[in-house]
N, C-alpha and C positions, 0 to 999 in steps of 0.2 A: 345523572340528572342532565337533561337537555335544556339549554337556555338559549334564547334568541334575543338579540339586542338591535335596536334601530334608533336613528336620530335624523333630524333635519340639520341644516347648516347651523342653526342656533344651539344645537346640542352636541355638535361634533367634538368639541374639546372635552366636555364632560364625559362623553361616551368613551373616549380614549382612556380616561382615568378609570372608569368603571370596568371597561373591558380588561384592563391590566389587573385590577383587583380580582375579577372573576377567574382569570388565568392563574393568579397566585393561589387562589383557593382550589386549584386543580380542576376547575369546571371546563367542560367543552362548550365553547361559545360559538354560535353562528351569528356573524355580523351581517345584518341585512341592509346596511347602508345608512346614510350616505357616506361617501368616502372622501369628500373634499368640501371646502367652504363656499362653493357656488350656491346661490339661492335655489332652493328646491321646495316642493310642496309637502308639508308634513303628513297629509293624509296618505300619501303613497307609502311612506315608511311605517306608519301606524297600521295600515292595512296588512302589510307583509308580516309584521310581528303578530298581529291579532289573528290572522288566518292560521299561522303555525300553531298558536296556542289553542285556538278554537277547534282545530282538526286533531289536536293531541299529537302533533308532530314535534312539539316542544312541551316541556313540563312547565316552564316559566318564561316570561319575557320582561324586558326592560325597554322602556321608550323614553326618549329625551328630546324635547324641543326647547324653545326659548323659555317658556313658562311652564310647560307640561299640560296646559289647559287643552290645547287643540288635540294633542295626542290622546289624552284621556277620553275626550268626546268621541273621537273616531273609534278607538279600541273597544269601547263599551257598546258599540253597535253590533258586535259579533257574538253569536251564541257561545255560551260557556265561558266567556271572558269576564273577569272581574278585575278591571284595571283601576288602580288606586293612585291618584296624584297625592304625593306626600311632600311636606315641606319641613318636617322635623322628625326626630327620632321616635317620639311617641306615636306619631301617625304611621310610621313605617312598621312599628311593632303591632299596632292594632289592625293595620291592613291585613296582616297575615293571621294574627290570633283570633280576630273576631269576624273578618270578612273573607278569609282564605283567598286573598287577592293573588291572582296568578300572573298579573302584569303589574310591575311597579313603574310609575311614571314620575319623572323628575324634570325640573326646570333648569336648563343649562345657564340661563342668565340670572337666576335667582339663588343658586346654590354654589358654594365652593366645592371643589373636587373632594376635599377632605370631609366635609359634612355629608356630601352625597354618598361617598364610600362608606361612611359610618352607617347611614340609613340602609344601604344595600346589605351590609353585613347583618344588621339587626333583622331586616326582612327575611333574609335567607336562613338565619338561625332560629327565628320564631317558629312556633308550632301552632297550627290551627287548633283551637280549643274545642270545637264541636259543640255539643250540648245545646243550649238555648240558641246559639248562633246558627246551628244547622237549620232550625225551623225557619229562620229568616232567609237563609240561602235557598231553601226549598221554595219559599214564596217568590224570590227573585226568579228562580228557574221557571216557576209557573207563569209568572208575568211574561217572561221571555218567550215561552211557548205560546201563550195567548197572542202576543204581538206577531210572532212568526206565522201563526195560523189564522191571523186576522179575526180573532174572536173578541177583539175589544172595539 
């Protein structure tokens, strides 16, 4: 499984903890930045991760900024991306089981490393249920296509 991770300065500390967890799980992780705590613009890093997932260069992505809000807004602009901002374990599970989220978004200033790592584990271990949820994802894909082709 190919996974990419990115953060701005507000998510750098949490990204380090999540990156360590992913490596402990034996995953190959591509860290797309940032690498220090200098102030940077979150859209730059959200774009890098979302492009990799959108182009199927990575199977999954994780984005972290101060709250996760900005990263999720940017990531969801890209085709085939289903980025889910989660704040608790139930949301992490539902993000995968019901929404087949391929990018998990976390808030570095609102979550402890311990809680964030629990949510990452839950999300990675959860399995998309399909069924009635697929009908909804198909509708999202249709809307995405309509927007891309300016049919709305």
